[in-house]
C-alpha positions in Angstrom: 0.0 0.0 0.0 1.1 3.5 -0.6 1.7 5.9 2.1 -0.5 8.9 2.6 1.2 12.3 2.7 -0.3 14.3 5.5 1.0 17.5 3.9 -1.4 17.1 1.0 -4.4 16.9 3.3 -3.8 20.4 4.7 -2.9 22.2 1.5 -6.5 23.1 0.6 -8.3 25.6 2.8 -11.3 24.4 4.7 -14.7 25.7 3.5 -16.1 28.4 5.7 -18.6 27.3 8.3 -22.3 28.1 7.7 -22.2 30.6 10.5 -19.4 32.6 8.8 -21.3 32.5 5.5 -24.4 33.8 7.1 -22.4 36.5 9.0 -20.9 37.6 5.7 -24.3 38.0 4.0 -25.8 39.7 7.0 -23.0 42.3 7.2 -22.7 42.9 3.5 -24.2 45.9 1.7 -26.4 43.5 -0.3 -28.1 42.3 2.9 -28.7 45.8 4.2 -30.3 46.9 0.9 -32.3 43.7 0.5 -35.7 45.2 1.6 -35.2 48.2 -0.7 -34.2 46.0 -3.6 -37.2 43.7 -3.0 -39.6 46.8 -3.0 -38.1 48.2 -6.2 -38.4 44.8 -7.9 -42.0 44.5 -6.9 -42.7 48.0 -8.1 -41.0 47.3 -11.4 -43.0 44.1 -11.9 -46.3 45.9 -11.2 -45.5 48.7 -13.6 -44.5 46.3 -16.3 -47.7 44.3 -15.8 -49.7 47.5 -16.1 -48.1 48.4 -19.4 -47.7 44.9 -20.9 -51.1 43.5 -19.9 -53.4 46.4 -18.8 -56.3 44.0 -18.3 -54.3 41.9 -15.8 -54.7 44.5 -13.1 -58.5 44.7 -13.6 -58.7 40.9 -13.7 -56.7 40.7 -10.5 -58.9 43.3 -8.8 -62.1 41.6 -9.9 -60.9 38.2 -8.8 -59.9 39.5 -5.4 -63.3 41.3 -4.9 -65.1 38.1 -6.0 -63.2 36.1 -3.5 -63.9 38.7 -0.8 -67.6 38.5 -1.5 -67.6 34.7 -1.4 -65.7 34.7 2.0 -67.7 37.5 3.6 -70.8 38.5 1.6 -72.4 41.9 2.2 -75.5 41.5 4.3 -78.7 43.1 2.9 -80.7 44.7 5.7 -84.1 44.8 3.9 -85.2 42.8 0.9 -85.0 44.8 -2.4 -88.5 46.1 -3.4 -87.8 45.1 -7.0 -89.6 42.3 -8.7 -88.7 41.0 -12.1 -91.4 39.4 -14.1 -90.4 37.3 -17.1 -92.3 35.8 -20.0 -91.4 32.1 -19.8 -92.5 29.0 -21.7 -95.5 28.4 -19.4 -96.7 31.9 -20.0 -96.4 31.4 -23.8 -98.4 28.2 -23.5 -101.2 29.8 -21.5 -101.4 33.2 -23.4 -100.3 32.1 -26.9 -97.5 32.9 -29.3 -95.5 36.1 -29.0 -96.2 39.0 -29.7 -99.2 39.2 -27.4 -102.0 41.6 -28.1 -101.6 45.0 -26.5 -104.8 44.3 -24.5 -103.0 41.4 -22.8 -100.0 43.6 -22.0 -102.4 46.3 -20.7 -104.1 43.7 -18.5 -100.7 42.7 -17.0 -99.9 46.4 -16.3 -103.3 46.9 -14.7 -102.8 43.8 -12.5 -99.3 45.0 -11.4 -100.7 48.4 -10.6 -103.4 46.9 -8.5 -100.8 44.9 -6.6 -99.0 48.1 -5.7 -96.2 48.4 -8.3 -94.8 51.9 -8.2 -92.8 51.6 -11.5 -93.3 49.2 -14.4 -90.7 49.0 -17.0 -90.5 46.8 -20.2 -87.3 45.4 -21.6 -88.8 44.8 -25.0 -89.6 46.8 -28.1 -93.1 47.5 -29.4 -92.1 48.5 -32.9 -95.4 48.0 -34.8 -99.0 48.8 -34.2 -101.0 46.1 -32.6 -102.6 44.1 -35.5 -105.1 42.5 -33.1 -106.5 45.8 -31.7 -110.2 46.3 -32.4 -109.6 49.4 -34.6 -107.0 47.5 -36.6 -109.3 44.6 -37.3 -112.0 46.9 -38.8 -109.7 48.6 -41.2 
């Protein structure tokens, strides 16, 4: 067997201990400026996101507000005094094909008024004269 030269074992410097490495980084200028660098990097990323993808900020804002509403929804103190009345398939079966005569629409308005409706609005267009009105039938 060959002999081991003990001089060769001590020629290379030992690596610094982890505590010395940590001490070096904590005392360095880089470590002292780390919070400032992190803040500047965050600001740079936000500004670049604003210019590169302007909709991303709005999407992030909407997603955060949606999450907030799911986690803690706003409590409504009194029920809203708004009622939406729709014309569905059952209404079409009972009243007939659309467009309904204006007399049917007038009966609905009269019934809603009798029930106490303060405002009645229609989200539909009445572009033509009512062809089923009595005066249109006799023309």
